[in-house]
Backbone as a printed PyTorch tensor [residue, N CA C, xyz], in Angstrom:
tensor([[[ -3.5040,  24.8890,  -1.2140],
         [ -2.5270,  24.9360,  -2.2890],
         [ -3.2490,  25.1570,  -3.6130]],

        [[ -2.9080,  26.2370,  -4.2670],
         [ -3.6130,  26.5660,  -5.5020],
         [ -2.6890,  27.3370,  -6.4220]],

        [[ -2.6440,  26.9280,  -7.6660],
         [ -1.8430,  27.6340,  -8.6650],
         [ -2.7700,  28.3290,  -9.6480]],

        [[ -2.3760,  29.5100, -10.1060],
         [ -3.1610,  30.2410, -11.0960],
         [ -2.4260,  30.1620, -12.4370]],

        [[ -3.0830,  29.5330, -13.4050],
         [ -2.4690,  29.3250, -14.7000],
         [ -2.7370,  30.5290, -15.6060]],

        [[ -1.7110,  30.9920, -16.2810],
         [ -1.8560,  32.1800, -17.1240],
         [ -1.2650,  31.9330, -18.5230]],

        [[ -1.5620,  30.7850, -19.0780],
         [ -1.0380,  30.4570, -20.4000],
         [ -1.8770,  31.1300, -21.4760]],

        [[ -1.3810,  31.0730, -22.6890],
         [ -2.1050,  31.6600, -23.8210],
         [ -3.1950,  30.7390, -24.3530]],

        [[ -3.2530,  29.5210, -23.8650],
         [ -4.3450,  28.6420, -24.2510],
         [ -4.0220,  27.7490, -25.4320]],

        [[ -4.9950,  26.9100, -25.7440],
         [ -4.8670,  25.9390, -26.8370],
         [ -6.1230,  26.0220, -27.6850]],

        [[ -5.9380,  26.2590, -28.9760],
         [ -7.0710,  26.4720, -29.8740],
         [ -7.0790,  25.4140, -30.9830]],

        [[ -8.2660,  25.0630, -31.4050],
         [ -8.4150,  24.0260, -32.4180],
         [ -7.6110,  24.3260, -33.6780]],

        [[ -7.5700,  25.5780, -34.0770],
         [ -6.8760,  25.9460, -35.3150],
         [ -5.3760,  25.7020, -35.2350]],

        [[ -4.8450,  25.5900, -34.0170],
         [ -3.4130,  25.3910, -33.8340],
         [ -3.0170,  23.9240, -33.8420]],

        [[ -3.9910,  23.0290, -33.7320],
         [ -3.6820,  21.6150, -33.5720],
         [ -3.1330,  20.9860, -34.8420]],

        [[ -2.2820,  19.9710, -34.6520],
         [ -1.7960,  19.1620, -35.7670],
         [ -2.9230,  18.2640, -36.2800]],

        [[ -2.7210,  17.6670, -37.4370],
         [ -3.7510,  16.8290, -38.0440],
         [ -4.0000,  15.5550, -37.2680]],

        [[ -2.9930,  15.0870, -36.5190],
         [ -3.1700,  13.8580, -35.7480],
         [ -2.4820,  14.0150, -34.3920]],

        [[ -2.8260,  13.1600, -33.4200],
         [ -2.2790,  13.3250, -32.0740],
         [ -0.7900,  13.0330, -31.9670]],

        [[ -0.2460,  12.2570, -32.8940],
         [  1.1840,  11.9320, -32.8290],
         [  2.0310,  13.1660, -33.1450]],

        [[  1.6290,  13.9160, -34.1720],
         [  2.3520,  15.1500, -34.4890],
         [  2.1710,  16.1780, -33.3810]],

        [[  0.9450,  16.2580, -32.8300],
         [  0.7150,  17.2020, -31.7390],
         [  1.5310,  16.8180, -30.5010]],

        [[  1.6260,  15.5280, -30.2260],
         [  2.4600,  15.0760, -29.1130],
         [  3.9170,  15.4720, -29.3440]],

        [[  4.4000,  15.2750, -30.5590],
         [  5.7870,  15.6200, -30.8700],
         [  6.0500,  17.0990, -30.6300]],

        [[  5.1000,  17.9590, -30.9950],
         [  5.2510,  19.3970, -30.7770],
         [  5.3560,  19.7120, -29.2880]],

        [[  4.4050,  19.1760, -28.5190],
         [  4.3970,  19.4620, -27.0870],
         [  5.5890,  18.8260, -26.3880]],

        [[  5.9750,  17.6450, -26.8050],
         [  7.1220,  16.9910, -26.1760],
         [  8.3870,  17.8210, -26.4050]],

        [[  8.5770,  18.3060, -27.6220],
         [  9.7480,  19.1390, -27.9230],
         [  9.7390,  20.4050, -27.0720]],

        [[  8.5690,  20.9880, -26.8720],
         [  8.4630,  22.1860, -26.0480],
         [  8.7450,  21.8720, -24.5790]],

        [[  8.3020,  20.7120, -24.1090],
         [  8.5840,  20.3060, -22.7290],
         [ 10.0830,  20.1180, -22.5250]],

        [[ 10.7440,  19.4860, -23.4970],
         [ 12.2020,  19.3100, -23.4220],
         [ 12.8970,  20.6650, -23.4030]],

        [[ 12.4910,  21.5590, -24.3000],
         [ 13.1240,  22.8770, -24.4000],
         [ 12.9150,  23.7120, -23.1430]],

        [[ 11.8330,  23.4460, -22.4090],
         [ 11.5440,  24.2110, -21.1990],
         [ 12.4760,  23.8520, -20.0490]],

        [[ 13.2290,  22.7500, -20.1840],
         [ 14.0930,  22.2940, -19.1060],
         [ 13.3860,  21.3980, -18.1080]],

        [[ 12.1790,  20.9830, -18.4180],
         [ 11.4100,  20.1080, -17.5360],
         [ 12.1780,  18.8230, -17.2540]],

        [[ 12.2550,  18.4320, -15.9730],
         [ 12.9790,  17.2170, -15.6000],
         [ 12.2190,  15.9870, -16.0790]],

        [[ 12.9020,  15.1110, -16.8150],
         [ 12.3400,  13.8530, -17.3230],
         [ 10.9460,  14.0380, -17.9390]],

        [[ 10.8440,  14.7860, -19.0120],
         [  9.5360,  14.9600, -19.6570],
         [  8.9670,  13.6540, -20.2100]],

        [[  9.8110,  12.6290, -20.3440],
         [  9.3120,  11.3320, -20.8080],
         [  8.7740,  10.4640, -19.6840]],

        [[  8.7490,  10.9780, -18.4440],
         [  8.1420,  10.2300, -17.3350],
         [  6.6270,  10.2910, -17.4670]],

        [[  5.9840,   9.1440, -17.3390],
         [  4.5330,   9.0850, -17.5050],
         [  3.9380,   8.0780, -16.5360]],

        [[  2.6880,   8.3020, -16.1830],
         [  1.9310,   7.3480, -15.3770],
         [  1.3250,   6.3080, -16.3140]],

        [[  1.4750,   5.0320, -15.9570],
         [  0.7870,   3.9570, -16.6700],
         [ -0.2820,   3.4000, -15.7370]],

        [[ -1.5370,   3.5120, -16.1310],
         [ -2.6490,   3.0150, -15.3310],
         [ -3.2100,   1.7490, -15.9590]],

        [[ -3.3940,   0.7140, -15.1320],
         [ -3.9170,  -0.5760, -15.5740],
         [ -5.0250,  -1.0060, -14.6110]],

        [[ -5.6540,  -2.1220, -14.9040],
         [ -6.6640,  -2.6740, -14.0080],
         [ -6.5860,  -4.1910, -14.0430]],

        [[ -6.8230,  -4.8140, -12.8760],
         [ -6.8190,  -6.2730, -12.8330],
         [ -8.1830,  -6.8030, -13.2770]],

        [[ -8.3500,  -8.1320, -13.3740],
         [ -9.6310,  -8.6680, -13.8610],
         [-10.8340,  -8.2740, -13.0070]],

        [[-10.6090,  -7.9060, -11.7300],
         [-11.7070,  -7.4800, -10.8630],
         [-11.9680,  -5.9800, -10.9530]],

        [[-11.2140,  -5.2920, -11.8060],
         [-11.3960,  -3.8610, -11.9530],
         [-10.6020,  -3.0280, -10.9690]],

        [[ -9.7550,  -3.6440, -10.1430],
         [ -8.9390,  -2.9040,  -9.1860],
         [ -7.8230,  -2.1950,  -9.9440]],

        [[ -7.7500,  -0.8590,  -9.8460],
         [ -6.7620,  -0.1260, -10.6450],
         [ -5.3770,  -0.1560, -10.0260]],

        [[ -4.3920,   0.0450, -10.8670],
         [ -3.0120,   0.2020, -10.4410],
         [ -2.3600,   1.2790, -11.2970]],

        [[ -1.4450,   2.0430, -10.7120],
         [ -0.7670,   3.0970, -11.4580],
         [  0.6550,   3.2260, -10.9610]],

        [[  1.5560,   3.5740, -11.8870],
         [  2.9650,   3.7380, -11.5500],
         [  3.6350,   4.5840, -12.6320]],

        [[  4.7900,   5.1590, -12.2640],
         [  5.5420,   5.9700, -13.2140],
         [  6.5190,   5.0830, -13.9840]],

        [[  6.5980,   5.2920, -15.2770],
         [  7.6040,   4.6390, -16.1170],
         [  8.1390,   5.6970, -17.0790]],

        [[  9.1220,   5.3110, -17.8780],
         [  9.6890,   6.2370, -18.8510],
         [  9.2880,   5.8430, -20.2740]],

        [[  8.7710,   6.8040, -21.0220],
         [  8.5050,   6.5990, -22.4410],
         [  9.8380,   6.4080, -23.1530]],

        [[  9.9300,   5.3700, -23.9920],
         [ 11.1800,   5.0910, -24.6890],
         [ 11.0770,   5.2070, -26.2050]],

        [[  9.9140,   5.5260, -26.7040],
         [  9.7640,   5.7290, -28.1350],
         [  8.3200,   5.9860, -28.4940]],

        [[  8.0960,   6.6870, -29.5940],
         [  6.7400,   6.8950, -30.0880],
         [  6.7950,   7.1980, -31.5710]],

        [[  5.7560,   6.7850, -32.2580],
         [  5.5580,   7.1080, -33.6640],
         [  4.0820,   6.9080, -33.9440]],

        [[  3.7070,   6.8500, -35.2240],
         [  2.2900,   6.7370, -35.5570],
         [  1.6810,   5.4000, -35.1360]],

        [[  2.5170,   4.4470, -34.7190],
         [  1.9900,   3.1670, -34.2320],
         [  1.6120,   3.2180, -32.7600]],

        [[  2.2100,   4.1350, -31.9970],
         [  1.8760,   4.2200, -30.5880],
         [  3.0570,   4.6290, -29.7290]],

        [[  2.9170,   4.3980, -28.4160],
         [  3.8530,   4.8630, -27.3990],
         [  4.4370,   3.6560, -26.6740]],

        [[  5.7630,   3.6140, -26.5660],
         [  6.4540,   2.4000, -26.1160],
         [  7.1500,   2.6050, -24.7750]],

        [[  6.9960,   1.6080, -23.8870],
         [  7.7850,   1.5350, -22.6630],
         [  8.1860,   0.0810, -22.4410]],

        [[  9.1520,  -0.1320, -21.5480],
         [  9.6830,  -1.4770, -21.3060],
         [  9.5300,  -1.8470, -19.8360]],

        [[  9.3570,  -3.1400, -19.5950],
         [  9.1280,  -3.6110, -18.2330],
         [  9.3490,  -5.1130, -18.1720]],

        [[  9.2370,  -5.6540, -16.9750],
         [  9.2200,  -7.1020, -16.7750],
         [  7.7900,  -7.5780, -17.0290]],

        [[  7.6170,  -8.5160, -17.9400],
         [  6.2690,  -8.9900, -18.2460],
         [  5.6220,  -9.6970, -17.0540]],

        [[  6.4350, -10.1290, -16.0920],
         [  5.8910, -10.7670, -14.8980],
         [  5.5630,  -9.7980, -13.7810]],

        [[  5.8270,  -8.4980, -13.9950],
         [  5.4850,  -7.4860, -12.9940],
         [  3.9720,  -7.3250, -12.9170]],

        [[  3.5250,  -6.5840, -11.8990],
         [  2.0800,  -6.3780, -11.7770],
         [  1.5030,  -5.7560, -13.0350]],

        [[  2.1400,  -4.6860, -13.5430],
         [  1.5870,  -4.0450, -14.7380],
         [  1.6510,  -4.9680, -15.9370]],

        [[  2.7450,  -5.7540, -16.0410],
         [  2.8620,  -6.6810, -17.1590],
         [  1.7660,  -7.7270, -17.1600]],

        [[  1.4870,  -8.2840, -15.9790],
         [  0.4370,  -9.3020, -15.8560],
         [ -0.9310,  -8.6920, -16.1310]],

        [[ -1.1740,  -7.4950, -15.5740],
         [ -2.4840,  -6.8780, -15.7800],
         [ -2.7120,  -6.4890, -17.2360]],

        [[ -1.6860,  -6.0030, -17.9070],
         [ -1.8370,  -5.6640, -19.3230],
         [ -2.0970,  -6.9120, -20.1580]],

        [[ -1.4230,  -8.0150, -19.8240],
         [ -1.6340,  -9.2590, -20.5610],
         [ -3.0830,  -9.7260, -20.4270]],

        [[ -3.6580,  -9.5460, -19.2500],
         [ -5.0440,  -9.9720, -19.0190],
         [ -6.0630,  -8.9430, -19.4950]],

        [[ -5.6990,  -7.6720, -19.4160],
         [ -6.6070,  -6.5860, -19.8120],
         [ -5.7700,  -5.5130, -20.4890]],

        [[ -5.7070,  -5.5060, -21.8110],
         [ -4.7970,  -4.5980, -22.5210],
         [ -5.2340,  -3.1410, -22.5530]],

        [[ -6.3930,  -2.8060, -21.9880],
         [ -6.8340,  -1.4120, -21.9620],
         [ -6.0370,  -0.6560, -20.8980]],

        [[ -5.3300,   0.3870, -21.3200],
         [ -4.4900,   1.1450, -20.3940],
         [ -4.6630,   2.6420, -20.6470]],

        [[ -4.1760,   3.4380, -19.6880],
         [ -4.1140,   4.8860, -19.8470],
         [ -2.7160,   5.3520, -19.4890]],

        [[ -2.2370,   6.3480, -20.2040],
         [ -0.9520,   6.9930, -19.9390],
         [ -1.2200,   8.4620, -19.6160]],

        [[ -0.4860,   8.9990, -18.6590],
         [ -0.6160,  10.4180, -18.3170],
         [  0.7710,  11.0420, -18.2220]],

        [[  0.9760,  12.1260, -18.9530],
         [  2.1930,  12.9280, -18.8410],
         [  1.8490,  14.1490, -17.9840]],

        [[  2.3280,  14.2180, -16.7360],
         [  1.9520,  15.3150, -15.8290],
         [  2.9750,  16.4500, -15.8350]],

        [[  2.8930,  17.3120, -16.8060],
         [  3.8840,  18.3730, -16.9600],
         [  3.4540,  19.6190, -16.1720]],

        [[  3.4420,  19.5020, -14.8410],
         [  2.9340,  20.5640, -13.9810],
         [  3.6520,  21.9030, -14.1510]],

        [[  4.9970,  21.9460, -14.2480],
         [  5.6660,  23.2520, -14.3380],
         [  5.2530,  24.0850, -15.5500]],

        [[  4.7810,  23.4370, -16.6080],
         [  4.3420,  24.2030, -17.7820],
         [  2.8230,  24.1260, -17.9470]],

        [[  2.1280,  23.6840, -16.8850],
         [  0.6580,  23.6700, -16.8440],
         [  0.0470,  22.8940, -18.0030]],

        [[  0.6310,  21.7110, -18.2590],
         [  0.1080,  20.8690, -19.3290],
         [  0.0070,  19.4170, -18.8660]],

        [[ -0.9570,  18.7210, -19.4340],
         [ -1.0590,  17.2680, -19.2870],
         [ -1.4050,  16.6810, -20.6540]],

        [[ -0.9750,  15.4460, -20.8510],
         [ -1.4480,  14.6650, -21.9970],
         [ -1.9610,  13.3490, -21.4410]],

        [[ -3.1790,  12.9890, -21.8200],
         [ -3.7990,  11.7430, -21.3720],
         [ -4.0620,  10.8810, -22.5970]],

        [[ -3.5000,   9.6790, -22.5860],
         [ -3.6080,   8.7630, -23.7230],
         [ -4.3380,   7.5130, -23.2690]],

        [[ -5.3800,   7.1210, -23.9880],
         [ -6.1190,   5.8970, -23.6870],
         [ -6.0810,   4.9860, -24.9060]],

        [[ -5.8360,   3.7030, -24.6610],
         [ -5.7800,   2.7680, -25.7740],
         [ -5.5210,   1.3600, -25.3100]],

        [[ -4.9950,   0.5650, -26.2190],
         [ -4.7180,  -0.8450, -25.9380],
         [ -3.2310,  -1.1090, -26.1220]],

        [[ -2.6940,  -1.8940, -25.2070],
         [ -1.2620,  -2.1910, -25.2200],
         [ -1.0090,  -3.5990, -25.7420]],

        [[  0.0610,  -3.7470, -26.4950],
         [  0.4970,  -5.0500, -26.9690],
         [  2.0100,  -5.1250, -26.9370]],

        [[  2.5530,  -6.3130, -26.8860],
         [  4.0010,  -6.4780, -26.8140],
         [  4.6600,  -6.0770, -28.1260]],

        [[  5.8150,  -5.4380, -28.0230],
         [  6.5900,  -5.1120, -29.2200],
         [  7.3030,  -6.3740, -29.6980]],

        [[  7.8220,  -6.3150, -30.9110],
         [  8.5470,  -7.4540, -31.4590],
         [  9.8270,  -7.7170, -30.6650]],

        [[ 10.2460,  -8.9920, -30.5450],
         [ 11.4690,  -9.3110, -29.7970],
         [ 12.6980,  -8.5580, -30.3010]],

        [[ 12.7670,  -8.3190, -31.6140],
         [ 13.9190,  -7.6060, -32.1640],
         [ 13.9780,  -6.1700, -31.6360]],

        [[ 12.8280,  -5.5500, -31.4830],
         [ 12.7850,  -4.1830, -30.9510],
         [ 13.1940,  -4.1740, -29.4850]],

        [[ 12.7100,  -5.1650, -28.7390],
         [ 13.1040,  -5.2830, -27.3350],
         [ 14.6100,  -5.4720, -27.2110]],

        [[ 15.1810,  -6.3660, -28.0150],
         [ 16.6200,  -6.6440, -27.9360],
         [ 17.4400,  -5.4040, -28.2690]],

        [[ 17.0160,  -4.6550, -29.3000],
         [ 17.7600,  -3.4550, -29.6860],
         [ 17.7720,  -2.4440, -28.5460]],

        [[ 16.6360,  -2.2600, -27.8960],
         [ 16.6060,  -1.3070, -26.7830],
         [ 17.3870,  -1.8420, -25.5820]],

        [[ 17.2140,  -3.1180, -25.2650],
         [ 17.8860,  -3.6900, -24.0960],
         [ 19.3970,  -3.5020, -24.1960]],

        [[ 19.9630,  -3.7500, -25.3550],
         [ 21.4140,  -3.6600, -25.5060],
         [ 21.9040,  -2.2140, -25.6410]],

        [[ 20.9660,  -1.2590, -25.7280],
         [ 21.3640,   0.1510, -25.7120],
         [ 21.4460,   0.6890, -24.2840]],

        [[ 20.9670,  -0.0890, -23.3240],
         [ 20.9510,   0.3710, -21.9260],
         [ 22.3440,   0.2370, -21.3080]],

        [[ 22.6190,   1.0050, -20.2490],
         [ 23.8940,   0.8220, -19.5340],
         [ 24.0140,  -0.6040, -19.0110]],

        [[ 25.2440,  -1.0800, -18.9070],
         [ 25.4830,  -2.4560, -18.4620],
         [ 24.7920,  -2.7410, -17.1280]],

        [[ 24.8890,  -1.8070, -16.1920],
         [ 24.2760,  -2.0120, -14.8890],
         [ 22.7730,  -2.1720, -14.9550]],

        [[ 22.1340,  -1.4400, -15.8470],
         [ 20.6890,  -1.5610, -16.0070],
         [ 20.3070,  -2.9090, -16.6160]],

        [[ 21.1650,  -3.4180, -17.5070],
         [ 20.9090,  -4.7420, -18.0700],
         [ 20.9720,  -5.8100, -16.9720]],

        [[ 21.9880,  -5.6960, -16.1090],
         [ 22.0970,  -6.6430, -14.9980],
         [ 20.9030,  -6.5040, -14.0660]],

        [[ 20.4960,  -5.2510, -13.8090],
         [ 19.3620,  -5.0170, -12.9290],
         [ 18.0780,  -5.6620, -13.4170]],

        [[ 17.8950,  -5.7110, -14.7360],
         [ 16.6990,  -6.3490, -15.2860],
         [ 16.6640,  -7.8370, -14.9660]],

        [[ 17.8360,  -8.4640, -14.9400],
         [ 17.9250,  -9.8820, -14.5710],
         [ 17.7580, -10.0650, -13.0560]],

        [[ 18.3140,  -9.1280, -12.2780],
         [ 18.3590,  -9.2990, -10.8230],
         [ 17.0140,  -9.0910, -10.1490]],

        [[ 16.1060,  -8.3790, -10.7950],
         [ 14.8470,  -8.0120, -10.1580],
         [ 13.6860,  -8.8650, -10.6450]],

        [[ 13.0980,  -9.6120,  -9.7170],
         [ 11.8320, -10.3030,  -9.9970],
         [ 10.7270,  -9.2900,  -9.7060]],

        [[ 10.5580,  -8.3580, -10.6070],
         [  9.7840,  -7.1420, -10.3640],
         [  8.3890,  -7.4120,  -9.8190]],

        [[  8.0330,  -6.6700,  -8.7890],
         [  6.7230,  -6.6820,  -8.1200],
         [  6.5170,  -7.8420,  -7.1640]],

        [[  7.4680,  -8.7810,  -7.0960],
         [  7.3370,  -9.8610,  -6.1180],
         [  7.9430,  -9.4150,  -4.7920]],

        [[  7.6210, -10.1450,  -3.7140],
         [  8.0630,  -9.7780,  -2.3690],
         [  9.5150, -10.2090,  -2.1560]],

        [[ 10.3450,  -9.2830,  -1.6650],
         [ 11.7440,  -9.5770,  -1.3310],
         [ 11.8890,  -9.6720,   0.1790]],

        [[ 12.7130, -10.6040,   0.6330],
         [ 12.9220, -10.7770,   2.0680],
         [ 13.6630,  -9.5890,   2.6710]],

        [[ 14.5520,  -8.9670,   1.8890],
         [ 15.3490,  -7.8640,   2.4020],
         [ 16.0210,  -7.1320,   1.2490]],

        [[ 16.5570,  -5.9530,   1.5450],
         [ 17.3540,  -5.2310,   0.5550],
         [ 18.6080,  -6.0210,   0.2210]],

        [[ 19.1670,  -6.6740,   1.2120],
         [ 20.3830,  -7.4620,   1.0040],
         [ 20.1530,  -8.5720,  -0.0200]],

        [[ 18.9790,  -9.1820,   0.0090],
         [ 18.6630, -10.2410,  -0.9540],
         [ 18.6980,  -9.6900,  -2.3830]],

        [[ 18.1590,  -8.4820,  -2.5730],
         [ 18.1510,  -7.8610,  -3.8940],
         [ 19.5740,  -7.5660,  -4.3510]],

        [[ 20.3790,  -6.9970,  -3.4430],
         [ 21.7490,  -6.6380,  -3.8100],
         [ 22.6080,  -7.8650,  -4.0690]],

        [[ 22.3590,  -8.9450,  -3.3270],
         [ 23.1080, -10.1840,  -3.5530],
         [ 22.7650, -10.7640,  -4.9240]],

        [[ 21.5130, -10.6800,  -5.3200],
         [ 21.1130, -11.1410,  -6.6460],
         [ 21.8480, -10.3550,  -7.7200]],

        [[ 21.9710,  -9.0370,  -7.5180],
         [ 22.6880,  -8.2030,  -8.4820],
         [ 24.1630,  -8.5830,  -8.5420]],

        [[ 24.7980,  -8.7530,  -7.3780],
         [ 26.2290,  -9.0880,  -7.3490],
         [ 26.4940, -10.4160,  -8.0530]],

        [[ 25.6500, -11.3690,  -7.8200],
         [ 25.8320, -12.6930,  -8.4160],
         [ 25.7450, -12.6120,  -9.9430]],

        [[ 24.7660, -11.8580, -10.4370],
         [ 24.5920, -11.7540, -11.8830],
         [ 25.6610, -10.8670, -12.5190]],

        [[ 26.1280,  -9.8650, -11.7830],
         [ 27.2110,  -9.0140, -12.3030],
         [ 28.4930,  -9.8140, -12.4580]],

        [[ 28.7140, -10.7600, -11.5490],
         [ 29.8930, -11.6200, -11.6570],
         [ 29.7610, -12.5720, -12.8360]],

        [[ 28.5350, -13.0010, -13.1030],
         [ 28.2830, -13.9170, -14.2170],
         [ 28.4250, -13.2100, -15.5660]],

        [[ 28.0640, -11.9130, -15.5990],
         [ 28.1250, -11.1180, -16.8320],
         [ 28.9400,  -9.8600, -16.5390]],

        [[ 30.2680,  -9.9420, -16.5150],
         [ 31.0970,  -8.7740, -16.1710],
         [ 31.0050,  -7.6760, -17.2220]],

        [[ 31.4000,  -6.4770, -16.8290],
         [ 31.4230,  -5.3250, -17.7200],
         [ 32.1870,  -5.6730, -18.9990]],

        [[ 31.6000,  -5.3400, -20.1290],
         [ 32.2140,  -5.6300, -21.4190],
         [ 31.6680,  -6.8730, -22.0870]],

        [[ 30.9890,  -7.7280, -21.3270],
         [ 30.3870,  -8.9210, -21.9190],
         [ 28.9790,  -8.6040, -22.3890]],

        [[ 28.4630,  -9.4220, -23.2850],
         [ 27.1010,  -9.2130, -23.7750],
         [ 26.1150,  -9.8910, -22.8330]],

        [[ 25.1580,  -9.1250, -22.3560],
         [ 24.1330,  -9.6440, -21.4540],
         [ 22.9270, -10.0530, -22.2940]],

        [[ 22.4700, -11.2940, -22.1940],
         [ 21.2950, -11.6940, -22.9750],
         [ 20.0330, -11.0040, -22.4550]],

        [[ 19.0470, -10.8900, -23.3090],
         [ 17.7780, -10.2820, -22.9060],
         [ 17.0210, -11.2530, -22.0050]],

        [[ 16.5860, -10.8240, -20.8290],
         [ 15.7910, -11.7300, -19.9860],
         [ 14.5340, -12.1870, -20.7110]],

        [[ 14.1650, -13.4420, -20.5940],
         [ 13.0190, -13.9430, -21.3600],
         [ 11.6920, -13.2860, -20.9850]],

        [[ 11.5700, -12.7930, -19.7360],
         [ 10.3120, -12.1720, -19.3090],
         [ 10.4150, -10.6580, -19.2450]],

        [[ 11.2510, -10.0870, -20.0870],
         [ 11.4320,  -8.6280, -20.0990],
         [ 11.2370,  -8.1310, -21.5140]],

        [[ 10.5200,  -7.0110, -21.6540],
         [ 10.3190,  -6.4940, -23.0050],
         [  9.4550,  -5.2630, -23.0400]],

        [[  9.0540,  -4.8860, -24.2330],
         [  8.3270,  -3.6450, -24.4280],
         [  6.8490,  -3.8430, -24.6660]],

        [[  6.0970,  -2.8090, -24.3090],
         [  4.6820,  -2.6880, -24.6630],
         [  4.5100,  -1.4350, -25.5140]],

        [[  3.6770,  -1.5430, -26.5360],
         [  3.3020,  -0.3830, -27.3310],
         [  1.8220,  -0.1050, -27.1010]],

        [[  1.5140,   1.1250, -26.7120],
         [  0.1260,   1.5250, -26.5000],
         [ -0.3800,   2.1960, -27.7640]],

        [[ -1.3390,   1.5680, -28.4070],
         [ -1.9740,   2.1310, -29.6030],
         [ -3.1850,   2.9300, -29.1560]],

        [[ -3.1620,   4.2430, -29.3150],
         [ -4.2310,   5.0610, -28.7330],
         [ -5.5030,   5.0860, -29.5630]],

        [[ -6.6310,   5.2400, -28.8540],
         [ -7.8780,   5.5620, -29.5410],
         [ -8.4280,   6.9050, -29.0780]],

        [[ -7.8570,   7.4400, -27.9650],
         [ -8.1970,   8.7850, -27.5190],
         [ -6.9450,   9.4370, -26.9300]],

        [[ -6.6960,  10.6860, -27.3030],
         [ -5.5460,  11.4250, -26.7780],
         [ -6.0100,  12.8370, -26.4440]],

        [[ -5.9050,  13.1900, -25.1660],
         [ -6.3480,  14.5160, -24.7190],
         [ -5.1500,  15.4070, -24.3980]],

        [[ -5.2050,  16.6280, -24.8920],
         [ -4.2020,  17.6450, -24.5950],
         [ -4.8500,  18.6880, -23.6800]],

        [[ -4.2750,  18.8390, -22.4920],
         [ -4.8310,  19.6950, -21.4400],
         [ -3.8950,  20.8530, -21.2000]],

        [[ -4.4310,  22.0630, -21.3030],
         [ -3.6480,  23.2780, -21.0660],
         [ -4.3090,  24.0780, -19.9530]],

        [[ -3.5740,  24.3480, -18.8760],
         [ -4.1140,  25.1210, -17.7710],
         [ -4.4190,  26.5570, -18.1800]],

        [[ -5.5770,  27.0700, -17.7330],
         [ -5.9990,  28.4470, -18.0190],
         [ -6.4760,  29.1220, -16.7430]],

        [[ -6.6760,  30.4180, -16.8450],
         [ -7.1550,  31.1790, -15.6930],
         [ -8.5650,  30.7590, -15.2930]],

        [[ -8.8870,  30.9570, -14.0060],
         [-10.2210,  30.7210, -13.4460],
         [-10.6950,  29.2810, -13.6250]],

        [[ -9.7490,  28.3750, -13.7370],
         [-10.0440,  26.9510, -13.9170],
         [-10.8020,  26.6440, -15.2060]],

        [[-10.7610,  27.5640, -16.1510],
         [-11.3840,  27.3260, -17.4580],
         [-10.3230,  26.7710, -18.4040]],

        [[ -9.8200,  25.5950, -18.0690],
         [ -8.7260,  24.9860, -18.8140],
         [ -9.1700,  24.5800, -20.2190]],

        [[ -8.1980,  24.5140, -21.1160],
         [ -8.4560,  23.9890, -22.4590],
         [ -8.2300,  22.4830, -22.4510]],

        [[ -9.2160,  21.7410, -22.9510],
         [ -9.1060,  20.2810, -23.0750],
         [ -9.5640,  19.9050, -24.4810]],

        [[ -8.6070,  19.5700, -25.3220],
         [ -8.9100,  19.1500, -26.6840],
         [ -8.5230,  17.6880, -26.8380]],

        [[ -9.4640,  16.8890, -27.2910],
         [ -9.2600,  15.4400, -27.3510],
         [ -9.4350,  14.9150, -28.7690]],

        [[ -8.4250,  14.1770, -29.2170],
         [ -8.5110,  13.4400, -30.4770],
         [ -9.1880,  12.1010, -30.2070]],

        [[-10.1590,  11.7590, -31.0350],
         [-10.8550,  10.4730, -30.9270],
         [-10.7130,   9.7520, -32.2590]],

        [[-10.2480,   8.5090, -32.1950],
         [-10.0580,   7.7470, -33.4340],
         [-11.4130,   7.3370, -34.0080]],

        [[-11.6070,   7.6390, -35.2740],
         [-12.8100,   7.2500, -35.9990],
         [-12.3960,   6.3580, -37.1730]],

        [[-13.3310,   5.6600, -37.8140],
         [-12.9650,   4.7600, -38.9130],
         [-12.1560,   5.4220, -40.0230]],

        [[-12.3650,   6.7150, -40.2520],
         [-11.6860,   7.3750, -41.3700],
         [-10.7200,   8.4630, -40.9030]],

        [[-10.2500,   8.3490, -39.6750],
         [ -9.2790,   9.3400, -39.2110],
         [ -9.5770,   9.7940, -37.7890]],

        [[ -8.9860,  10.9250, -37.4310],
         [ -9.1050,  11.4660, -36.0840],
         [-10.0950,  12.6260, -36.0450]],

        [[-10.9690,  12.5950, -35.0510],
         [-11.9190,  13.6790, -34.8050],
         [-11.4920,  14.4140, -33.5370]],

        [[-11.5720,  15.7500, -33.5420],
         [-11.1880,  16.5510, -32.3820],
         [-12.4420,  17.0970, -31.7200]],

        [[-12.5070,  16.9670, -30.4010],
         [-13.6300,  17.5110, -29.6400],
         [-13.0920,  18.2970, -28.4560]],

        [[-13.8190,  19.3420, -28.0770],
         [-13.4420,  20.1620, -26.9080],
         [-14.2810,  19.7020, -25.7200]],

        [[-13.6120,  19.5220, -24.5870],
         [-14.2880,  19.1010, -23.3570],
         [-14.4090,  20.2750, -22.4000]],

        [[-15.5040,  20.2990, -21.6390],
         [-15.5840,  21.2520, -20.5490],
         [-14.4710,  20.9460, -19.5400]],

        [[-13.8890,  21.9750, -18.9200],
         [-12.7950,  21.7230, -17.9550],
         [-13.3160,  21.1420, -16.6430]]])
């Protein structure tokens, strides 16, 4: 299985002054391309023994402070981030031959930000956040569905669902952001922003 990339490439002169503006440009282009769920990203973490873990989540916001996603703080990724805040994010935009790799440190967002996002979710998703003891072992699918039914009865449609105490957002503050553009003959373009004391430095990597 092999794909031949024939893009026009990525050049230093075209880059934005910082990785957040460059991300916004590429994200808008990914959306315009019709790419399914362009906000889907891999979150990679590691436990205290260095054992890695990775999973797909959805980006829910970004600005010059970093990139935000939400989860159960008691989940595997939540526990690992709490113990080791160094994480990596990957946006795998295969149909347009692009990737973005973000490395940095994650920290919890403010409770007010978590509450605002939680109450913007569909009612069923709010109930689901309560019903799922994320990453723990379930005896059966029926046990999960019964938990949902019980909580849905407790908080019927139209009522306000409180934010679960162990649910919230993480913001990843980057120190390195790589923009990868597929090129012919495997000579891909890889331009990486590196945070320095007085701003961002751009370096080109061999493919």
